[in-house]
VMD Tcl script that draws the C-alpha trace (Angstrom):
set ca {
  {-28.70 -21.08 16.06}
  {-29.09 -17.35 16.61}
  {-27.02 -14.39 17.74}
  {-27.81 -12.89 21.15}
  {-29.22 -9.36 21.28}
  {-27.49 -6.63 23.28}
  {-30.09 -7.06 26.04}
  {-29.57 -10.84 26.15}
  {-25.79 -10.36 26.32}
  {-26.27 -7.88 29.17}
  {-28.41 -10.39 31.09}
  {-25.96 -13.21 30.30}
  {-22.96 -11.15 31.44}
  {-24.64 -10.30 34.73}
  {-24.29 -13.97 35.68}
  {-20.47 -13.84 35.54}
  {-17.88 -12.04 37.65}
  {-15.04 -10.88 35.42}
  {-12.30 -8.27 35.53}
  {-13.54 -6.69 32.27}
  {-17.29 -6.61 32.80}
  {-17.88 -4.29 29.83}
  {-16.82 -6.62 27.06}
  {-15.77 -9.95 28.60}
  {-13.33 -10.19 25.68}
  {-16.22 -10.34 23.19}
  {-16.07 -8.29 19.99}
  {-19.43 -9.55 18.74}
  {-22.50 -10.95 20.50}
  {-22.12 -14.72 20.89}
  {-24.29 -17.24 19.08}
  {-26.57 -19.61 20.95}
  {-28.67 -22.67 20.22}
  {-32.32 -23.15 21.04}
  {-33.28 -26.15 23.18}
  {-34.58 -27.88 20.04}
  {-31.33 -27.08 18.21}
  {-29.30 -28.71 20.98}
  {-31.47 -31.84 20.78}
  {-30.99 -32.01 17.01}
  {-27.23 -31.49 17.28}
  {-26.98 -34.13 20.00}
  {-28.83 -36.69 17.88}
  {-26.49 -36.06 14.94}
  {-23.34 -36.27 17.05}
  {-24.51 -39.48 18.78}
  {-25.60 -41.24 15.59}
  {-23.62 -44.14 14.09}
  {-24.09 -42.80 10.56}
  {-20.83 -41.76 9.04}
  {-18.67 -43.55 11.60}
  {-16.04 -45.85 10.11}
  {-14.29 -48.90 11.52}
  {-10.61 -48.23 12.15}
}
mol new
graphics top color blue
foreach p $ca { graphics top sphere $p radius 0.5 }
foreach p [lrange $ca 0 end-1] q [lrange $ca 1 end] { graphics top cylinder $p $q radius 0.2 }
display resetview
């Protein structure tokens, strides 16, 4: 996970149409996951480890 740079936020914001284009309600740059990070997170969330029978 990493925090977007100002340039990345600018590019990201250009893909949205909002009434407040300057900030989009964001006080800090958002965090993002790499493609590998998403795969790792997905494997953890889909695993049976830690699940209990109710």
